C-alpha positions as a Markdown table, in Angstrom:
| # | Residue | x | y | z |
|---|---|---|---|---|
| 1 | Met | -12.6 | 10.3 | -8.9 |
| 2 | Gln | -14.4 | 13.6 | -9.2 |
| 3 | Lys | -13.7 | 16.4 | -6.9 |
| 4 | Glu | -16.6 | 17.9 | -5.1 |
| 5 | Ala | -17.1 | 21.6 | -5.6 |
| 6 | Ile | -16.7 | 23.8 | -2.6 |
| 7 | Lys | -19.8 | 25.9 | -2.1 |
| 8 | Tyr | -19.4 | 29.5 | -0.9 |
| 9 | Gln | -20.8 | 30.2 | 2.5 |
| 10 | Pro | -20.9 | 33.9 | 3.6 |
| 11 | Pro | -19.2 | 34.7 | 6.9 |
| 12 | Val | -21.3 | 34.3 | 10.0 |
| 13 | Glu | -22.2 | 37.6 | 11.6 |
| 14 | Gly | -21.1 | 38.2 | 15.1 |
| 15 | Val | -18.5 | 35.5 | 15.3 |
| 16 | Val | -15.2 | 36.6 | 16.8 |
| 17 | Val | -12.0 | 34.5 | 16.5 |
| 18 | Thr | -9.2 | 35.3 | 18.9 |
| 19 | Gln | -5.6 | 35.3 | 17.9 |
| 20 | Glu | -5.0 | 32.0 | 19.9 |
| 21 | Glu | -8.0 | 30.4 | 18.1 |
| 22 | Glu | -6.7 | 31.6 | 14.7 |
| 23 | Gln | -3.3 | 30.0 | 15.5 |
| 24 | Gln | -4.9 | 26.7 | 16.5 |
| 25 | Ile | -7.0 | 26.7 | 13.3 |
| 26 | Leu | -3.9 | 27.4 | 11.1 |
| 27 | Lys | -1.9 | 24.6 | 13.0 |
| 28 | Leu | -4.8 | 22.2 | 12.4 |
| 29 | Gly | -4.8 | 23.1 | 8.7 |
| 30 | Gln | -1.0 | 22.4 | 8.6 |
| 31 | Ile | -1.5 | 19.0 | 10.3 |
| 32 | Ala | -4.3 | 18.1 | 7.9 |
| 33 | Gly | -2.2 | 19.1 | 4.9 |
| 34 | Glu | 0.7 | 17.0 | 6.1 |
| 35 | Gln | -1.6 | 14.0 | 6.6 |
| 36 | Leu | -2.9 | 14.4 | 3.1 |
| 37 | Arg | 0.6 | 14.6 | 1.7 |
| 38 | Gln | 1.7 | 11.5 | 3.6 |
| 39 | Asn | -1.4 | 9.6 | 2.5 |
| 40 | His | -0.5 | 10.5 | -1.1 |
| 41 | Lys | 3.0 | 9.3 | -0.7 |
| 42 | Asp | 1.7 | 6.0 | 0.8 |
| 43 | Val | -0.7 | 5.5 | -2.1 |
| 44 | Arg | 2.1 | 6.1 | -4.6 |
| 45 | Leu | 4.4 | 3.6 | -2.7 |
| 46 | Phe | 1.8 | 0.9 | -2.7 |
| 47 | Gly | 1.1 | 1.5 | -6.4 |
| 48 | Arg | 4.8 | 1.1 | -7.2 |
| 49 | Leu | 5.0 | -2.1 | -5.1 |
| 50 | Ser | 2.0 | -3.6 | -6.8 |
| 51 | Thr | 3.6 | -2.8 | -10.2 |
| 52 | Val | 6.8 | -4.6 | -9.1 |
| 53 | Met | 4.9 | -7.6 | -7.8 |
| 54 | Ala | 2.9 | -7.9 | -11.1 |
| 55 | Phe | 6.2 | -7.7 | -13.1 |
| 56 | Leu | 7.8 | -10.5 | -10.9 |
| 57 | Leu | 4.7 | -12.7 | -11.2 |
| 58 | Gly | 4.8 | -12.2 | -15.0 |
| 59 | Met | 8.5 | -13.2 | -15.1 |
| 60 | Glu | 7.9 | -16.2 | -12.9 |
| 61 | Ser | 5.1 | -17.3 | -15.2 |
| 62 | Ala | 7.3 | -16.8 | -18.3 |
| 63 | Val | 10.1 | -18.9 | -16.7 |
| 64 | Leu | 7.7 | -21.7 | -15.7 |
| 65 | Trp | 6.3 | -21.7 | -19.3 |
| 66 | Leu | 9.8 | -22.0 | -20.7 |
| 67 | Val | 10.6 | -24.9 | -18.3 |
| 68 | Ala | 7.3 | -26.6 | -19.2 |
| 69 | Cys | 8.1 | -26.3 | -22.9 |
| 70 | Gly | 11.5 | -27.8 | -22.3 |
| 71 | Ile | 13.3 | -24.7 | -23.7 |
| 72 | Val | 15.0 | -24.0 | -20.3 |
| 73 | Thr | 16.1 | -26.5 | -17.7 |
| 74 | Leu | 16.6 | -25.6 | -14.0 |
């Protein structure tokens, strides 16, 4: 997936941000960053789970093939 380039926008004239608003903006940025990190962890976890499930399915198929060929008896 390609990342979209962030386009520069010059500061808006006459906009004043108070200290309280600045703190709220920073806090929202921290919350958004934490959500992104958590989502990344979730994606990695599901990727690992799908890998394990694919491995187990392959092993099950191999065992069933060996049973079908008469090489292994259960």
